[in-house]
N, C-alpha and C positions, 0 to 999 in steps of 0.2 A: 656335464656340471654346469654350473652357474653363478652369475654376479649375487650377492645378497645386497639390496639395500633398506636400508632404514632412515626415515624422514620421520622426526618432530615426535618420538613418540611419547606421549604421558604416560603415567597410570596411576594411579590411588587404588589404596584400599579402606574405602571410611573415610576419616579424614586423614590420614598417611599419604602424602605426594611421595611415591616408589620411583618413579619416573618423570623426571624434569624437564620433556625434552629432547633425549636422544638421537642423533642425526649422525649417520657411519654406515661407509661403502666397504664390501669383503669382496675384493678383487676375484673374478672366477681362479679356480684352481689355488686360490691364496690357503693359508692356516693362520687364520687368526686367534688370539687368545684373546679374552675377556676378561681380566684381571681386578679384584680388590678387597677391601673388607668384607665380610658378612655384615650383609643388613645393606648395603650399595647401588643394590638394584638390578645386580648382571646376573641372578638366576631368574628374576621376573624380563627380564632384555628376552633368554635365549627362550621361556617357556612360550613367549609372544611369536617366535618366529616358527615356534614348532607349532601355534596355533592351539595350544595348554592355555591360553591366557589371549583378553580379548583388549588390546590397547584403548583408553579411552577417549583420544585423537592422534593420528599420524597414520604413515601409510608403511606398510611391507612388502617390498616385489622382489621375486624368485625369479632370476630368469629373462627380466624386462614382464612377469607376471604379478598381479597384484593379488595378493593372497589372504588381507586382513581377512574378508566374508569368507575364506573357504575351511573346511574343515582337517583337522591336522592329515589325518589319509588321503588327500587333497593336495596337498602341498609338495608333496615329492621329497619329500625330508625324513630323515633315518636320524635318531634319538637314541645316543648310549647314556644310561641314565649311573646315578651314583651307587645303585643298591643293584645292579642285576636285571631285577626283575626278572629272573626265569620260570619255566613251571616246573617245579620237582617232581612230578610225573614224569614227564617228557626227557628224552633221552636227548643226548647233544645233538647230535642231527635235527632229530623232528623242532629242537627247539630253536636252531637257526631258520627252517624251513617253515617253519608255525604261518607266519606272519605271511609267503608265499602262496601254499595252502587257504589260508584262508581268501585269499583273491583270486583265487580258482585257477592258479597259473600250475600247467599240464607236471605229472609224476618229474616225465622225464627232464624237466627245465628244470627243476625246484634239485633235482639229484642233481643235475650239471653246476647249478650255482652254489649248491651244500658244499660239492667237491672242492669248486676254486678257493671258497671261503676257509674251507680247511685247509686247503694246500698253503694261501697266502698268510694264516696264521699260527701254522705249524701244528693245529691240533687235528688232524688225520685220525690219531690213533684213538680218542676221544669221543668218536663218535657215537658206541655205543655206550657211552656213561652218561649217568644222573647225572644233575648237578651237585648232591651231597656228596659224588664222588669225586667231587674235585676241590682245588684249591683257589684262591680268591683270584691271581692272575689267571688261573685257566677259566673261572665263571666271567672274568672280566675280555677274555678271547673270544668266547662264546656268545657275549651280550654285542660286541665290533661286529660277530660273524653275522650274527643275526641282523645286524643295519649294513654288510658291505651287500649282501645278498639284491638288497632291495634295489641298489643301482640307482642312490636316489640321484638327484639334484644337490644336493651338499648334506653336508654331515654335522650333526648337532652334540657335541658332546659336557654331560653338565655334570662336573667333576667327578671323569670317572674311577678318580685312582683314591680320592680320600679314604675308603677305606684298607687299602692296603698297608702293609708294615713297609719300610722307607726302604727296605733291599728291593723291595717288587716295585717298588714306583719307581724307583730308576731303571728300572727292567721294564717295564711297562712304556714310562716315556721314551724310550728308545723302540719301543714295537710300534709304539703309533705313530713318532716321526717316520718309522720306517714305512709304514702302511700308508701314510699320505704322498711321501714318495713315490710310491709303486704306482697309486689310483691315480694322484693326480687328483684327489678331490678336493672341490668347496670345503672348507673347518670351518667352524666355529665350534673354540673350546672355553670353555668358562672356570675360571681357578679362581682361588685365593693363595693360592699360593706362587708366591713369585717367581721360585726356583724355576717350577713349570711353567710357568708363564716365560722367564727369558729362554729357556732352554727348547720348546715345541712350537714358539710362536714366529713367523716368518716377517708379523705385525702383531704392535701390541694395542689393546684400547685398555689406557690404563680408567678404572671408574673411582668416583666418589661420592658418599651423598646423591644418589642418581642421577648425574651425571658426568661427564666424559671430561676428565682431567686434562689428559695428555694420550696420543693415536700417534705411532709411528714405530720405525726398527727400533728392535728390542737394544740393542747397543747402542744406539741414536739417545734411546731413552735414558739410559741409563747416564750417559756420559751427560748431557744435555736436560735433565730435569726442566718442566716448566714452571712446577711449583714446589713450595717445601714439603708439602704431600706426596707428591711422587717422590720426591729425590729420599723422601725416609723411606716409602713404602717397595719400593724396588730397589734390590738390591739385600746382601745377607753375607753378615750384619747390615743394618740400617744405614743409612748416610745420619753421622753428627751433626745436631743444629746447634749452631746458638747464638743468642742475641747481642751483639757487637755494635760498639761504638767505633767512630774513628775520629781519631784525632791525629795531633800534628807529630805522634810521635809513632804511631799504625794503629790496627784495628787491634783496641782495645776489649779483650773476651772478659773483664771485670774478675778474675780469678789469678789476678796477677800475672797475665799472658799477656804482652803484647808483638802482632806479627807486624814485621817489617812489610807492605804491601806497595815500599811507594814506585815497582815495576808496574802495576797495573792502572795507574792515572789516578784521576780524581777521585771518590769516593764516596757514598751518600753519609749523612753523619752516622742516621742508623740503619742497620741492617740487619739480615735472619743469613749469617754465614752458612754456607755446609761444608762439610767435609766426609768423602767416604774414608770409612777405614783402613785399604790397602795405598791412601796418600801421606800417612804418617809416614817421617824419616828419622829411624835412628840416627843420632848424630853426639858428635863429640861438647862437652859442655858450654865450649868457648861458643859453639855454632848455635845452641839451643834457644829456640822461640816458645817454645813449651815443657814443662813436664811436668810428666805426665806418673803418676804415683798408682802402680797396681794392683788391683785385688783381686779376682781372680781369671788365673792364666788355663787357656786350653788348648794345648800341642794337636794337632790334628795330622803331622808327619810333614807333606806338603806344605803347611803352613800352622804358624799360631795364632790366637785370636785370645787378645789380653782385654779384658774390661778392668777399667781404671777409671780414676777419678780427675778432672782437673779442678782446684777448688775443693768445690761443692757438685759440680756438675760430671755426671757417668758420661764416661768417654768409652765408646770400643774402636781398637785398633788390629788389625791385619799385620803380621809380619810373616816374612816369607822363610819358610823353614821351621828346623825345630830353634826355638830359642831357648835362653839362659834367664831371661824376666824371672822373676821371683815376686811372692805376695808382700807388697808394702816396698818393694823398688822405686826408687824413684827413676822416670827412662827421660832422657834429658830428648827432646825432640824437633824436628823441622817441618813446617808447610810448605811446600813449594806454589810463589802466587798462581800459576797456571792450575793447579788442581782446586782453586776456591771456587765456591756457587754464591751467587749473592742472592736473595728474596728479600722482597717487601716485607717489612714484619707484620702490617696490617691486614694487608690483601694476601701474603704467600707468593705472588705471581714473584718471575725471574725477573730481576734488573736486567734490562738489555745491556750489552758491548761490558760485562764486564765476567772474570774470572773463565774456567772451564769452558771450552768450545767441545762442537760437538765431535766424533769418531771421523780421522781422515780417512 
């Protein structure tokens, strides 16, 4: 396995600038998830590592070797695609071993590697079947098996679970995490699904509009987003954002809600305030800082998601357990000062020294 290092990567398609100087390092043996909305440049970045796109500028090194001028087959990486890319006329065993046979690997070695991959992925009983006889999850395991047998320096995953239903995605997330644990392989995984990103990666690279907004450990990014974009993108349901004014009474949300933030010390006159859904605390009327009017209530067993309004502003709240909140009900709530995030209204950057701190 090997470190993957990207330096100042830029790419345009026609007049559209897709990557605007992306630099990051994927440490040897790590699992890095590149996450962001559609069109942010994350798939283009992955295709550059694989050699399927050529950068206009910048360098890519894998294991200390500059690979920008190398063909995809010479980069010693294996890619797992969104659409599986299996040969329908070949058996599972033949699909997994096909790339090795093309490279002239001896048959005995191919059989050994295929058997090992099948054991790791629990698909030994499927080796004689063809792709049309497999479920979506089984096909994805076969695609991963084809990558494993190559024994590459790095694995690349291009939104591999997006074609699966919700239940299968959860199962396959566990399988991919177990696979990384067992192989210890350097892995770069691209997704737009921030739940996948949080649960799979030991490091996140959050992209937006062709640039890296923030990178770091998943829980650190969740607890201390460096921009309002990251705060709203990482987390499900997303962070609530309010454009607030600070007066001598406290933080005024322009909806008849004034929050006492005296414990935070001096605040700027204007700021974008971020509150995660789980940080709203139901309380008695005498303690209320805001009064949320419930609209849609989503009971989920272990928790209840309440979509409501604060004045005219939509707000999402997560409550523990089963809640008796009903549509149209006014719910008094308070907000702990230590749970607040403050961002500059103009730049979206985090205001230093205020609000929530990183995970301890």
